[in-house]
N, C-alpha and C positions, 0 to 999 in steps of 0.2 A: 695457577691452575684454577679452573672454574669450579664453583661450588655446585654447579648443576650436574646431577648424576646422569650417566648414560647407561642404557640397558644393553648388555652384550650377551648374545647367545653363543656359548661355546659348544661347537658341534663335535661330538665324539663319533668319528666316522667308521671305526672298525667294528664289525659285528662278528668276526671270526671267533670260533670256540677257543678258549685259552688266550684270548687277546691280551696284550699289554697296554692297550689304549686307555683303559680306566686309570691305571697308575699315572700315565702322562697327564691326562686330563685333570685328574684330581690335584695333582701337583700344580698345574698351571692355574686352575681356579683358585688354589690356595695363595698364589702370588698376588691376587687382587684383594686379599683380606685386609691389608693395611691401607687400601686406597679408599678415599671418601668420594671419588668421582665416578665409580663404577658399581653397577649392580649386575651380577652374573646369573645367567640361566643356563645350566648344563643340559644340553639336549643330546640324548644318547640315541643314535639311529637304531640301535637294537630294540628300542621301544616303538619304532615306527617302520616295520618291515614292509616298505612299499615295493610293489612288484617291478621287475625290469621291463615288462611288457606295458607300454603306455597305451591308454585309451581315453577317449573323451566321454566314455560311459562307464566309469568304474563301478565295481560292485559296492553295495552298501557298506561292506566292511572296509574296503579300500577308501571309499569316500570319507568315512568317519576318521580313519587314520590320517588321511591327507588334510582334512579340516583341522584336526588337532595339531599336526605338524606345522601347517601353514599359519595357524594362530600364533604359535610360539615364535616363528620367524618374523611375522608381521609386527610383533610387540618390540622387536629389537631395534636398536639404533645402529648396531654394528655386530660383527661376527668374528669369531676366531674358530678356524677349522683345525682340529687336531687329527692328523692323518698319518697312517703308516705308509710305507712304500712297499707295494706288492708287485713284483715283476716290472720294476721301473715305473710304476704308476700308482694310482690311488684306488681304494676299494670300490667295487661295483655298487655297494649299497649307497655310497656317496653320490655316484653318478646318477643313480635312480632317483635319489632325493632331489638332486638339482634338476633333473629332467621333469619331474612332477611339479616343480615350482617355477615361478618366473618373477612376477612383480614384488614378491616379498624381499628380494635382494636389491631392487633398483635404488641407486643413489645412496647406497650405504657402504661403509668400509668393511673390508674383510682382511683379517690377519691369519697367520698360519703358524702352527706348531707341528713340525714334521719329525718323524722318527723312523729308523730302520737300520740297515747295515751301514756300510762304509759312506754312502751318500747322505745318510741322516734324514731321509725322506724329502730331500730337496728336489729330486726329479719329480716326485708326485706334486709338490708345491708348484713347480714351474708350470706343469700342465694345467693345474687348477687356476692359475692366473689367467690363462687364456679363456677358460670357461667362464670365470667370473666377469671378465671383460664383456663377453657376450650377454651376460645377465645384467649389464649396466651397473656393476658394482665397482668400487674403487679398491684395488688391492694395496695393502700396506707393504712397502718395500722391505722393512725389517721383519725378520722372523726368528723363531726359536727352532733349533735343530738338534736332534740327538742321534748320534751314530753309535750303535751298540748300546742302547739304553738299558738293556737287561743287566749290564754290569755296573751301571751308574746309580741305581736305586737299590736300597736295602729291602728286606722282606716287609717292612712297614710302609713302603712307598716313599721313603725319604731319600733325597739325593745325598750321596755321600760327599760330594764336593760341589756345593751349590752355587758358588760365587759367579761363575761365567754364565750359567743358565739363568740365574736370577737376574743378572744384569741384562741379558738379552730379553727376558720377560718384561723387565721394567721399560725398556725402550719400546717394545711392541705395545704395551699398554698405553704408554705416553702418546705414541703416534696414532693408535686407534682412537684414543679419546679425542685427540685434536680433530681427526677426520670426521668422527661421529658428530661432534658439535658443529663443525663447519658445514657438513651436509644437512644436518637438522635445521640449522639457521638458514641455509640457502633455500631449502624446501619451504620454510615458513614465509619467506619473501616471494618466492616464485616456485610454484609447484613443478615438480620434475615431470616432463613430457614423456610418458611411456611410449 
């Protein structure tokens, strides 16, 4: 494993009142604590309420939010999107955030942590793969998925049976780290043509 650290923005995509997303995101961020190759930046979309109506002349308030959000993404070597599944898809706040940005995602890897009912967020993840392809990002095949996570975590946000999820998180981190270093090195040799 390389001693060179990569910066990963973990995107918490649910902004719904009473959301379970922070529990999942905090757990996932915690799985990187023992790694010396990853630096994590937790980006909560609740802190960046970008409107769904796009414009090339945003208000000063929206421009300020967008600038701060874009800067956090631009600093990242890769991403992990933590997404619930709402009505067989992902949250509208995430789609708005993706639509407001473009180059920040180019030639960078994206991994996924999905959660929800029986499908465990995998339908949302599958749809996001298509969108990230359009954004010139590389999606990591391996993902973490929780079906019915509300019964899998205790009141402190700790997994009651962590072995399988921690194993899946390790694989995701390993693959994301490989892709982040590979794309960083490739872009250093030959800039990515947007």
